[in-house]
C-alpha positions, 0 to 999 in steps of 0.5 A: 747822837748827843744830848745837851745837858746843863752844866750848872754854870749857865752852860751846856755840854754835849753828851753821847749816851751809851748804846748798850747796858752793862751785862749782868747775870743772876745766880745763886744766893750770896755766900760771903755777905748779907746784902739789903737794898733799902727800896723806894716807893712809887707814888700814884701819879693820878691821885689828887693829893698835895704835899701835906696829904697822906701818901698815895702809893702805886702798890703794883709798881712798888711791889714790882720793884721789890721783885726786881731786887729779889730777882738779883739776890738782894734783900729788901730793907722796907719802910726805911729812909729810902722809902721816904719814911717821915718825908712823905710816907706816914706811919699808916702808909708805912704799915701798909707797905710793910704788910704788902711787902712782907707778904710778897717776900713770903710768896717769892722767898725773898729776904726782907727786914722792915723799919720799926720807928715811932712816927705815929707820934705827931707831937712831943712825947714822953719816954713811955709814949715813945716805948709804946709807939716802938712796941706797936710797930715792932708787933706789926713787923713781927706779925708780918714775918719780917725781921725788925730794924729798930730805927732811930726815933725823932721822938726819942731824940727829943724826949731823952735827957741823956744816955741812960734814957736810950739804954732804958728804951732800947733795953726794954725793946730788945728784951721783948723782941721775939727774934734778933733785930738790926739796930740803925744809927742814922746820922743827922746828915740824913735827918737833922732831928736826930742830932745828938742821938744816943745822948750826945753830939760827941760821936765818941760818947754816942758810940760808947752808949750805942755799944753798951746797948748791944753789949747788954743784949748781944743775943737780941742784936743780929747786927747794926746799920751805921749811916754816919758817912765816916768809914773809919768810925764804922771800922772802929765800931765794927771791931768792937762788936760782940762776937756774932753781931754783924755790921751792915754798912749804911755808908753810901760814900765808902761802901766798896772798901767797907764791904770788901773789908780788911784782915780784921773783918768786913761789913755786910750791907744795907744801903740806899744806893743799892736801889739804883745799883741793884743788878750791878751791886749783886754782880759785884757781891757774887764776884766777892763770893769767889774770893776775888776782892779786887774784881769786886772793887773793880766793879763797885768802885766806879759807882761811888762817884754816882753815889756821892752825887746822889747823896750830896748835901742836903743828903736827906734829898738823895731819895729824889735822885734814886726815884729819878733813876728808877724812872729812867731805868723803866721801873716806873712810868713817871717821875712823881714822888710822894710829898712832891719830893721830885722838886727837891733837886735841880735840873743840873743835878738830874743831868749829872745823875743821868750822865753818871748812871748811863756811863755805868750802864745802869739803864736796861734800855739806854734809848728809853733813858735818853728819851725820858731825859730829853722829856725832862729837859724839854719840860725845863725849856732845854731844846735838843 
């Protein structure tokens, strides 16, 4: 039995779907790495909305997906880029998501950290207004009982005149944070509005400012998440961190080698690709917990091709592939996204994502995934 998949060059190929999923197990909490999956939101497909409307979220399905991640031992990084923060999910929706997910985490004993930004600002803002927006969101996350992730701010990138403004704003926030936070450096490939973050488009200069912020407040920084898609830069930053400050890789191109590490250290993880890879990623980390770095790489290295496919330029549209795979895997009943973002990738892109994910055994029910892929193909006029 084969399925006809478009190749992107006007032709088709016959693909034979996998019959059985990859066998994975659940087990004790991880011991060698702290691992978060940034999680997507499930849209309400029956809401009468437009791409410009506030997000309509299916809360039951959204929280069920988080329970799925927690069941495999992964932490949830909530209200982050993967949840379409600033790309369909506004601050009101993010605030509700944080409240609900934090309460759910508390009820099941799950690890959770939530994004703190400034997206309630809708126009040009002063530095004082940026600080106040950050403070409002930090207070909500802390009140929810979740760890805070200080996200990069479009408003700060627009308002800051140089590195000193970043040092002042972040220093102010870190001084008042109740518990150590995670700092997040999101590169412009994920959000073009963040070009020149930390006061310079020169990444070496920006890195120095980023590290200056941490060095001034090491007791208030649990760790950093670096999403620049440059493995060597992350390694260099990791080696310059103060003792006790962790590096959480956000590199969806090079995560196996960065998590495995070297004789001078390793990265923990906070990754969008661990949304579709959840059970397999958890299996790999448990192998790493035994000291078997080679076994870890043997499990995780084959997933990189899928991740690079989903995160190909324009990288910010990777969320479309993540939600598409969640639909095929049966984690939601439809392929609809907030903001109408399901239209952001092409049919050949979806076909390749299906082929790669199926080849890895990511679908708990391969037959369901095949049927749903055929439904999409039929919708586009591809007869089987």
